[in-house]
N, C-alpha and C positions, 0 to 999 in steps of 0.2 A: 563698472565693477557691478556683479549679481551681490544680491542679497541673500543668503543662503538661509539665512534667519527666516525672512520673507517664504521660502523655498520650503523650509521643514514647515512650518504654518500651513501651507495649503495642500504640503503632502499629508499633515495630520486631520485634516479639514475632511480632505477625501477618502482618508482611510478611514474617518468614523462614519460619513456619507455611507462609504462600500458595506459598512458592519450594518447601516442601518436601512441597507438594499434600495439606496436611491442612486443608481447607478450612474443619470443624465448627470446629477448635480456633483456629484465626485468627481464624472470627467472633467467636468467644466475645471473643479480645484486640481485637479490633478496637470492636466492642459498648461494652467497657469506655474504649477510647480517645477514641470518640465522645463518651458520659456525659459527660465532661471535657471536649473541644473540637467540641461538635457543629457549631461553622460550620467549620469545615477541613477544604476541597476534599481534599484526598490520603487524608486518615482517613476521607472519606463515599466515595471509588474503590474505594480499598481494598476495603472493606467491599461492594462492589457486585461486585465480582472474587469475596470470597469467597461470594456466596451467587450468583452465575451458575452457580461451580462448582459448586457442593451442590444445585444444580439448583432454592435458593429464588425463581424465577425473579421474582415478582412485589415481595420484597423486596429483590433486589436491582434492580429498576426504580425502587423507591422510591431506590434510595441513589446511584443514578445519576444519577437526578431533579434530587434533592437537590445532587448533586458539580456538573449541571448551573448548577443557580439561581447556587452559588456562584459559579463560572468559568463564561458561557457559551462561551466560545471555548475548552473544556479537549477536543480532539479527541477524546480517549480515553473519556472521559464520554459524550460523544455515541454511539458506536461501542458502549459497554457497555449503553448504555440502549437502542438497538438491537437488540442480541441479546436483550437481556432482554424488550425490548416481542416481539420476533422469535418468541420461545420461549411467548409469553404468548397467539398468535396475532393482532395486533395489526400486521398487518404493513404497512399503509400509513403510522402512527405509526414504525413503526422503518426504511423507504426513507427518511422524513424527518430522522431523527435521521445515518442515514448519510450523506446527502449534507451536512450538516452538518459530521460529520465527515471529509469529503473536503475542504469548504469549508476547514477550518481548518487543513488541512495533512496531514490523517491519508493513512497507505497504508497501511491496515490492513484499506481496503473495497476 
């Protein structure tokens, strides 16, 4: 049985580290949270942000894809996936996710 409180604590710590631009340490905390709660889109999205900011684009795409799979109308997850794919050179798929981000109400793109 997992401890949701521990996952939440790791998520909060990772989010705080993201806000302080400590992307590598944020990824460490968020990876712990993901191991405890792999089906939480908020954790996967935050981990995607940490990886994107630390230029780990393949890992970022993987996490944003998981967030999109968990919540198909999450506009920020689509936006993040688009950014990661663009950095990986897959402009066609990136544009698709940017369009979905706009469709689901984002003003990010």
